[in-house]
C-alpha positions in Angstrom: -16.6 12.9 15.3 -19.9 13.6 13.4 -22.3 10.7 13.1 -22.3 11.0 9.3 -18.6 10.3 9.2 -18.8 7.1 11.3 -17.7 4.0 9.5 -20.2 1.3 8.5 -18.4 -0.9 10.9 -15.2 -1.2 12.9 -13.6 -3.5 15.4 -11.3 -6.5 15.5 -10.6 -9.7 13.5 -8.8 -12.8 14.8 -5.5 -13.9 13.3 -5.9 -17.4 14.7 -8.4 -19.3 16.9 -5.6 -20.0 19.5 -4.3 -16.4 19.7 -5.5 -13.3 21.6 -3.9 -11.1 18.9 -6.3 -9.2 16.7 -6.3 -7.0 13.6 -8.2 -3.7 13.9 -10.3 -2.7 10.9 -12.5 0.1 9.7 -15.1 -0.6 7.0 -16.9 1.9 4.8 -19.6 0.5 2.5 -19.9 1.5 -1.2 -21.7 4.9 -1.4 -22.9 4.6 -5.0 -22.3 1.1 -6.4 -22.9 0.6 -10.1 -24.2 -2.9 -9.5 -26.4 -4.5 -6.8 -24.7 -4.0 -3.5 -24.6 -7.8 -2.9 -22.2 -8.3 -5.9 -20.3 -5.0 -5.7 -16.5 -5.3 -5.0 -14.9 -5.2 -1.6 -11.4 -3.6 -1.5 -8.9 -4.4 1.2 -6.6 -1.4 1.7 -3.2 -1.8 3.4 -0.6 0.9 4.1 3.0 0.1 4.5 5.9 0.8 6.8 6.3 -2.0 7.9 4.3 -0.9 11.0 2.3 2.0 9.4 -1.4 2.1 10.0 -4.0 1.7 7.3 -6.0 4.5 9.0 -3.6 6.8 7.2 -5.3 5.5 4.0 -8.7 5.8 5.7 -8.5 9.3 7.2 -5.8 11.0 5.1 -5.9 9.5 1.6 -8.8 7.6 0.1 -11.5 7.2 2.7 -14.8 9.3 2.5 -13.7 11.6 5.3 -10.4 13.4 5.6 -8.9 14.7 8.9 -7.7 18.3 8.8 -5.0 20.0 10.9 -7.7 21.5 13.1 -9.1 18.0 13.8 -12.2 18.7 11.7 -13.4 16.0 9.2 -14.1 17.0 5.6 -15.7 15.0 2.8 -13.1 13.6 0.4 -13.9 14.7 -3.2 -12.0 11.7 -4.5 -13.2 9.0 -2.0 -12.5 5.5 -3.4 -15.5 3.9 -1.7 -18.0 5.1 -4.4 -18.1 1.9 -6.3 -16.8 -0.5 -3.7 -16.8 -1.1 0.0 -13.3 -0.6 1.5 -11.9 -2.5 4.5 -8.9 -0.7 6.1 -6.8 -3.1 8.1 -4.1 -2.2 10.6 -1.5 -4.8 9.5 0.5 -6.6 10.9 -0.6 -7.0 14.6 1.0 -4.4 16.7 0.3 -1.7 14.1 -2.0 1.2 14.7 -4.9 0.0 16.9 -4.2 -3.7 16.2 -3.3 -5.8 19.3 -0.3 -8.1 19.6 -0.8 -10.4 22.6 2.9 -11.0 22.6 5.8 -9.5 20.8 6.7 -13.0 19.7 3.5 -13.2 17.6 4.4 -10.1 15.5 5.3 -11.5 12.1 8.9 -11.5 10.9 8.2 -12.6 7.4 5.6 -12.2 4.6 4.3 -15.8 4.9 3.1 -15.1 8.4 1.6 -11.7 7.5 -0.3 -13.5 4.7 -1.6 -16.2 6.9 -2.8 -13.7 9.5 -4.5 -11.6 6.9 -6.1 -14.6 5.2 -7.6 -15.8 8.5 -8.9 -12.3 9.3 -10.4 -11.6 5.9 -12.1 -15.0 5.8 -13.7 -14.3 9.1 -14.9 -10.8 7.9 -16.3 -12.1 4.7 -18.2 -14.9 6.4 -19.5 -12.8 9.3 -20.8 -10.1 6.9 -22.2 -12.6 4.3 -19.9 -11.0 1.7 -18.7 -14.3 0.2 -20.3 -13.5 -3.2 -18.6 -10.1 -3.6 -15.4 -9.7 -5.7 -12.3 -9.1 -3.6 -9.7 -6.5 -4.6 -6.4 -6.2 -2.7 -4.9 -2.7 -2.8 -2.4 -0.6 -0.9 0.8 1.3 -1.2 4.5 1.4 -0.2 5.4 -1.6 2.0 2.1 -3.2 0.9 4.2 -4.0 -2.1 5.3 -6.9 0.1 2.0 -7.6 1.9 -0.2 -7.7 -1.2 1.8 -10.1 -3.5 2.3 -12.3 -0.4 -1.4 -12.4 0.4 -2.5 -12.9 -3.2 0.1 -15.7 -3.6 -1.1 -17.3 -0.4 -4.8 -17.2 -1.5 -4.1 -18.5 -5.0 -1.7 -21.4 -4.1 -3.1 -22.7 -0.8 -4.6 -26.1 -0.6 -8.4 -26.3 -0.4 -8.6 -23.2 -2.6 -12.3 -22.1 -2.6 -13.1 -19.3 -0.2 -11.2 -16.1 -0.9 -9.6 -17.6 -4.0 -13.0 -17.6 -5.8 -13.5 -14.0 -4.8 -10.0 -12.6 -5.6 -10.3 -10.4 -8.7 -7.3 -8.1 -8.8 -4.3 -6.5 -7.0 -3.4 -2.8 -7.1 -0.1 -1.5 -5.7 0.9 2.1 -5.4 4.5 3.2 -5.1 5.4 -0.2 -3.9 8.6 -1.7 -2.5 8.6 -5.0 -4.3 12.1 -5.9 -5.5 14.5 -3.9 -3.3 17.7 -5.3 -5.0 16.8 -3.4 -8.2 15.0 -0.5 -6.7 17.9 0.5 -4.4 20.1 0.8 -7.5 17.9 3.6 -8.9 18.1 5.9 -5.9 21.3 7.7 -7.0 20.1 8.3 -10.6 16.6 9.5 -9.5 18.0 11.9 -6.9 20.5 13.3 -9.5 17.7 13.8 -12.1 15.5 15.6 -9.6 18.5 17.9 -8.9 18.8 16.7 -5.3 22.4 15.6 -5.7 25.2 16.6 -8.0 27.2 14.0 -10.0 29.8 13.4 -7.3 27.2 13.0 -4.6 25.2 10.6 -6.8 28.3 8.5 -7.4 28.7 8.1 -3.7 25.1 7.0 -3.3 25.6 4.5 -6.1 28.6 3.1 -4.2 26.3 2.7 -1.1 23.7 1.0 -3.3 26.3 -1.5 -4.6 27.1 -2.3 -0.9 23.4 -2.9 -0.3 23.2 -5.3 -3.3 26.3 -7.2 -2.1 24.6 -7.6 1.3 21.4 -8.8 -0.3 23.3 -11.3 -2.4 24.9 -12.6 0.8 21.5 -12.8 2.5 22.7 -10.5 5.2 19.2 -9.0 5.5 19.6 -6.9 8.6 22.8 -5.2 7.4 21.2 -4.6 4.0 18.2 -2.9 5.6 20.4 -0.7 7.8 22.6 0.3 4.8 19.6 1.2 2.7 18.2 3.2 5.6 21.5 5.1 5.9 21.5 5.7 2.1 18.1 7.2 2.0 18.7 9.3 5.1 21.9 10.6 3.5 20.1 11.8 0.4 17.5 13.6 2.5 20.1 15.2 4.8 22.4 16.2 2.0 19.6 17.6 -0.2 17.8 19.3 2.7 14.4 17.8 1.9 12.2 16.3 4.7 11.3 13.2 2.7 12.2 11.3 -0.5 8.5 10.3 -0.7 7.6 13.6 -2.3 10.5 16.0 -3.3 8.1 19.0 -3.3 7.0 18.8 0.3 8.2 21.1 3.1 7.0 18.6 5.7 6.2 14.9 5.8 2.7 13.6 5.0 0.0 14.2 7.7 2.3 16.5 9.6 2.2 20.2 10.4 5.1 22.5 9.4 6.6 22.0 12.9 6.7 18.3 12.4 3.9 17.2 14.7 1.6 14.4 13.5 -1.9 15.8 13.6 -3.5 12.6 12.3 -2.0 10.6 15.2 -3.2 13.3 17.7 -6.7 13.1 16.3 -6.9 9.4 16.4 -5.7 9.4 20.1 -8.6 11.6 21.2 -10.7 9.6 23.7 -14.0 10.2 21.9 -12.5 9.2 18.5 -11.2 5.9 20.0 -14.7 5.3 21.4 -16.4 6.2 18.1 -14.2 3.7 16.2 -14.7 1.0 18.8 -11.0 0.8 19.7 -10.3 -1.7 22.5 -9.4 0.2 25.7 -6.3 -2.0 26.0 -4.9 -0.9 22.6 -1.7 1.2 22.7 -1.8 4.9 22.0 -2.1 5.3 18.2 1.1 5.9 16.2 0.9 6.3 12.4 4.0 4.1 12.2 5.0 1.8 15.0 8.8 1.7 15.4 8.7 -1.6 17.3 7.0 -3.4 14.4 9.4 -2.0 11.9 12.3 -3.2 14.0 10.9 -6.7 14.3 10.4 -6.9 10.6 13.7 -5.4 9.7 15.2 -8.6 8.2 12.2 -8.8 5.9 12.6 -5.4 4.4 15.1 -6.1 1.6 13.6 -9.4 0.5 11.8 -9.6 -2.8 8.1 -10.4 -3.5 8.5 -10.0 -7.2 8.4 -13.8 -7.6 5.0 -13.8 -5.8 3.7 -11.1 -8.1 4.9 -13.1 -11.1 2.8 -16.0 -9.9 -0.3 -13.7 -9.6 0.3 -12.5 -13.2 0.8 -16.0 -14.5 -2.5 -17.0 -12.9 -4.1 -14.3 -15.1 -5.2 -12.1 -12.3 -5.3 -8.3 -13.2 -2.6 -6.3 -11.6 -2.4 -2.5 -11.4 1.0 -0.8 -10.6 0.9 2.9 -10.1 3.3 5.6 -8.9 3.3 9.4 -8.3 6.0 11.2 -10.4 7.4 13.1 -7.4 8.3 10.0 -5.3 12.1 9.8 -5.4 12.2 6.6 -3.3 9.6 4.1 -4.7 8.5 6.0 -7.8 8.1 5.4 -11.5 11.8 4.9 -12.4 12.6 2.3 -9.7 9.3 0.5 -10.4 9.9 0.3 -14.2 13.4 -1.0 -13.6 12.2 -4.2 -11.8 9.1 -4.5 -14.0 11.3 -5.0 -17.0 12.8 -8.1 -15.4 9.5 -9.8 -14.8 9.5 -13.5 -15.4 6.2 -13.5 -17.3 5.5 -14.7 -20.8 3.8 -11.5 -21.8 6.4 -9.1 -20.6 7.8 -8.3 -24.0 4.3 -7.7 -25.4 3.6 -5.4 -22.4 6.6 -3.2 -23.1 5.9 -3.1 -26.8 2.4 -1.7 -26.2 2.2 2.1 -26.4 2.5 4.4 -23.4 -0.5 6.7 -23.6 -1.2 10.1 -22.2 -4.0 9.8 -19.6 -6.5 12.6 -19.2 -9.3 13.2 -16.6 -12.0 15.7 -17.5 -9.8 16.9 -20.3 -6.7 17.6 -18.2 -3.5 15.5 -18.3 -3.5 13.2 -15.3 -0.5 11.2 -16.2 0.5 8.2 -18.4 -0.7 4.6 -18.7 0.3 1.4 -20.4 -1.5 -1.9 -20.5 -0.7 -5.4 -21.8 -2.6 -8.5 -21.1 -3.5 -8.4 -17.4 -0.9 -5.9 -16.3 -1.6 -2.1 -16.1 1.0 0.6 -15.3 0.0 4.1 -14.5 2.1 7.1 -13.6 0.2 10.0 -11.9 1.1 13.6 -12.5 1.2 15.9 -9.6 1.5 13.2 -7.0 4.1 11.8 -4.7 4.2 8.6 -2.6 0.7 8.9 -1.2 -1.1 9.3 -4.5 -4.8 9.4 -3.3 -3.9 12.2 -0.9 -2.1 14.2 -3.6 -4.5 13.6 -6.5 -7.8 12.4 -5.0 -10.1 12.8 -8.1 -7.6 11.5 -10.6 -6.6 8.5 -8.4 -10.3 7.6 -8.0 -10.8 7.8 -11.8 -7.8 5.5 -12.2 -9.0 2.8 -9.7 -12.6 2.9 -10.9 -11.6 2.6 -14.5 -9.3 -0.4 -13.7 -11.9 -2.0 -11.5 -14.6 -1.7 -14.2 -12.7 -4.2 -16.3 -12.1 -6.8 -13.6 -15.3 -8.8 -14.2 -14.3 -9.4 -17.8 -10.9 -10.8 -16.7 -12.5 -12.9 -14.0 -14.8 -14.5 -16.6 -11.7 -15.5 -18.6 -9.9 -17.3 -15.8 
């Protein structure tokens, strides 16, 4: 682990004064801020799962150094920490190197996740004297639950101040936000990608209807299990390793034989020492199955209503997806976005969808209306920053450049 790749800081943050549970974090400061460092943005990055470590984002997607299969670290040509500092948090407790003092303390709902994150972030900002820096919440996948819940918690809690005065925007990539609508798109998307024929897609649509019925009955665990079966059935029937990117011959951060080289790297003793991992922390797993099981009943619940509150408060929101994600991609996102309970939704959809270019080459498509921006990234799957590092950085930096103007209007 070369010294130049060491993070600016790493360690643990408390979730509550009375608990021994702690959230692990890695922080990289902005490398080339376009303002004074004291007022440059801080981005909080969360990966999904539930139970998947944000060190995936740090060392595989958007951090300044990317782990290779041979365990070497190479500079990321599209690192997102150029204009902002990035705080990668293993969330919730029990995930990655985070520590759960008791299984009973691992959250079962988004309200608890948001409370833990709020307490941890407040501590971080105060300890580092970062209370004057704009705060941007960003992440992907199941962070489509975490981020709306955290933003909603910050914006609506009593005794606002603190983080509410810093919060400047929310960016969600390939998010699971409104499962009831998104699950109904799986059959059509798989058929259009050529993964299933018509008869097979009709069977998947029947499975999706069963999921919807279970959601409507609030049988959350059964709905989660049925959707898991549905997605696995598509993968098995079509012979692809993952719906998250239909082009891939192996899952993200895995070798062709299926071994997870990122987890192997992060479990090396000298790497754990370099990152200041607590010796009592469990062996690193990119995705912790025990956390996923504990949060299973939360999986099919919606956070769309929380995101609607964020939009109504006037906070800028960026929703982006890679075109090759057949699970949480553009089609399933647009389906629920069209049902937003937001006064500017019609104006948003009437605005033109533009071709987006980076350095003269087509990078995807974008649409913007009021404080909502939607971007579809060409050549990318579920983990957009890993698939398109330079273009994804151009996207986030362009969006972030406009946040100060919006903040002044609020």
